[in-house]
C-alpha positions, 0 to 999 in steps of 0.5 A: 728442584732436585738435587744435581747429578754428575750428569748435569752442568754443575759437574762439568768443570773440575772443582779445583778450576771453578773458584779460580775461573769464577774470580776471573770472570768476576774480575773481567766483569767488575773492572768496567764500570759499564757492567755494574757499580763498585761492590754491586752485583754477584756471580756464582758457579756450580761444581762438584767436590768430594765430601771429606766425610763420606768421600762422595762427590757433592754439588756445591755452589760458590758465590760471591759473598756479602759485602764483596766487589767484583772487581777485587774478589778473591777466593776467600771472598766466596761463599761455598754452600751445598746445593742439595741443602740450599735447594731443599730450602724451599720445601721450609719456606713459609712465604714472603712475609717470612723470607728474611728467615732464609738468610740464617738458613743459608748457614746450615747450607754452607760446606765446611767453613763455608767461605765467606758470609753468604749475601742476600742473593744467594737464593738467586744463584742457587735456585736457577737451573744453570751452572753459572749465574751473574747478577749485575747493575749496569747502567743501561739495564737499570735504565730499562729496568726503570723506564715506565714501560720497561716490560715493553721496551725489554720486549722490543729491545731483546724479543723473547732472549731476555725476559722481564721480572716485575720489581721484588725486593732482593731475597729468597722469593726473588730467587724463586721468581727468577728460577721459574722464569728460567724454567719457563723460558728455556730460550732465554739468556736472562732477565731484566729485573724491574727497578733493579738490574739484570741477571744472566746465565750459562752452561759454561763460564764463558756462555754466561759472561757472554750473555751478561755482556750481550744484554749490557751492550744490546741495552746500550745500543738500544737506548743510544739509537731509540733515545732522544737527544735531550733526555734532561731537557733544554739546557738552562743557560743560567745553570751552565757550568762556571769555568774551571777555575772559577767552578773549583774555587766555588766549590772549595769555598762551599765545601766546609759549609756543606760537610758541616751541614751533612754532619749535623747528625754524624760526622762526615768525610766529603768527596767532590766531583765536577765531572761533566755527566754531573754538570750536564745533568744539573744544566738541564731543565728536568734535573729538579724533577728527576733528582726528587724522584730519587734513585732506584737500584738498591745498591744506589739509594743505599749509599746515596740516601732516598734522594739528594739535596739540590740547590736551586740558585744559579752558579753566579749567585753571590756566595753569602746568598748561596750559603744562606740558601743551602742552610735553609734547604738543608733545614727542609731536607731534614724535616722531609727526611723525617717525615719520610721516616715516620711515613713508613716506619713500623714499630720494629723498624731500626731507628732513624740513622740520621736526617742529613743528605749524602749527596748535595748537587750544586748546578754549575759547580758539581756534586758533593757526596758523603760517608764515614770515610773517604772511600765510602763518600767517593763511592756514593758520588760514583753511585749517584753518577750511575743513577744519572747514567740510568735516568738519562737512558730511561727518559731518553726512551720513556720516563724515568719511574724508579721503585716507589718510596715505601719500597726504598724504606723497606730496604734502607731500614731493612732489619738485615741491612741493619745487622750488616751495619752492626757487623762492621768494625768499630771505627778508628779514634780519628775516623772521619777526621781530616788532618792537615799537616805542614812540613810532612814530607820528612822528619817529624812531620812525616811521622805525624801524618803516618800516625794520624793515618793509622789512627783512621784520619784522612790526611793532607800532607802539606810540604814545600816539595810537592813530590816528596809530599805526594810520596808520603801521601802515596805511602800512606794509601792514596787518594782515598786516604791521603793527598800531597799538596805544595805549601810555602807556609809563609805566603798567604795564597799558597796557604789558602791554596793548601787549604782549598785542596784539603776542602776539595779532597776530603770536604774540609779540615778538622785538625791541623799540625803546625809542624813547618820548620827550619833552623839556622844555628849562629851567634847574635853577631853572626845572625843576619837579618835574612837569617832572622826573617827566614825563621820568623817567617816560616815558623811565626808567621807561618804558623799565624797564617796556617792557623788563620786559614784553619780557623776560617775553615773550621768556624765554617764547618761548625764541627770544633776542631784542633790546632796543634803547634810543634814547638820546641823546648827552646820556646822556653830553654835559652840555648846558645848560638840560637837566637833567630830559632829560639825566638821564633819558637817562643812566638809559636808558643804564645800563639797557642795560648792567644788562640786557645783563649780566642777559638775555645767559643768555637770548639777549637782546642789549641795545644802545643808540643815541645820536643828536645832536639830530635836528630834521627829522621829529622830534615832540619838536623839532616839540613846542616843544623845538626853539624852546627849544633854539634860544633857548638857543643863540641861533639861529633855529629853522629853523637849528637843525638846521644849527647842530647839524651845524656843531658835529660832525666830519662837519658833517652833519645827523642824520635819523631815517633814520640812526637807524633804520639804526643800529637795523637794523645792530644787529638785522639779523643781522650783530652777533650777538655784540654786546650792552651797546654804545651806538652813536653816531649824531651825525656826531661830536660829540667831547665825547660820545665814549664812554670 
């Protein structure tokens, strides 16, 4: 393939416009899940630039870099390579057994700093003689690509306008194959890649995009018109979806167990979906056969693993029977995965990364998916939905026939994939941990929620005020990082519901902060029974209810955990006009000791924090407590924080952020042998020294 000249299509678009035009096309294609999955596929454009060294025009390729997503691509996410050097690579190519060498060679083709790292698919884009190329993973295209007679169906669907390319692992040789197909079929607008996806091309960005969409929509129409009515087989009445409330309740009950099983080798965050597409698949008679075949497109099984774990009991089965069966199936899955690894591993294969499932399917209930963070877990579930759509299409017109197991292993344990994993940034201290913080919509609770999220935790922002809780969750970053839930901690049902929402959102809980509180400052003779009951209901009883529900989930997960109580220096310091609040805080303080002693055998650590009065940013002080305490001490309310600071050894005011820092100190990984302690955060109140 010779160097492109100014008369070829590469130079038709002014260089200044080409990257922006490519990004815009990528966004349009990537915004529609019918076109490609998240982070799947790549797009490219060729054009002319002036070499700053020679001041002569050169032809370059802009192509989506490794790890990017079409829907959110920016110009910084494009790799930029010189076409003359890229197209010289076939001359040094040593054959398919050595094609991995070519990825390193791409670095020597980069123009200047070269933008983003080139992906494995760079050859496909650079070697094809077309100004614009799209490689996508549409469900409809992969359905034809994974049909047993996919080549014949491709001919029937498209005539000679789209060409069949047999399965080949993504890489340099596939790029050569597609370039040869394009050259041999000048009438073609693209190809179906067996077992994989589609590639389309065009002389302009508009024509390339139109060709991609033509392939996708034509395949969709073909599958709809030619397909049979029940591709997953007749529905099994016993596996019909449970009613919505029952289904969600069963999912919440199972989530901690399933997450614990999926975290046997490596801690995982969970995601749950009961979308109709999942429930319909699991209700069909053919779902066990199809699930066992696994996914096909490399983007799919790299995230979903070679196959899912599928519960073989109906949704109405007793919960204890279901949990026992899931444990059995998980043990069998791990044995089978080890056997799969041992069947295919070579002496130089990367070590087995973990034998637990990434996808767990429960008929009548839904799908649990897992990953190193919430986004990864959610995307794994989305990829399995793509796989279900692919199976539906292939079974509708033929028989689903994914690439074989050996090929899947070659990609899953590909040295290039291993290198990509090693390039990922180190996880934050609280990565994979799920935190639930009560009273988290303001003050200390909000500061704790923000700090835990900043350290990598997924956070459930629990508060009596749902709107404010949702606002804090949005501030943290939305549902992949935090969710807001309503929680009256004094009501057992409300506490259980909050933890159920945590289980559905993230798979369970690992870290719970008992922070919800209020205070009414009155002398003994003015303290009513209602004042006493309200404060004890929220702080003493509420902490007990939250701790009980937290312990139930943590024990079910089997992953240990942390309980942190935000008590108070008033748990040990006898302040004036404060009998109800101080007594409730003393109750919390002793709960720490009692539960540390009881829960240690489950790996659950229980610790407390005793702050001094936190005035600035505090919901309690802003709600009237500050004015009453200021009156007790005979100072102006605006001076209360400074008054508290003056009576401390350090003379420094305590802020919500200081309490949040203490929580992180206890749970961040350095104090793994610490339980049953109270950590003062009071700038040194001698009268509150622990003894």
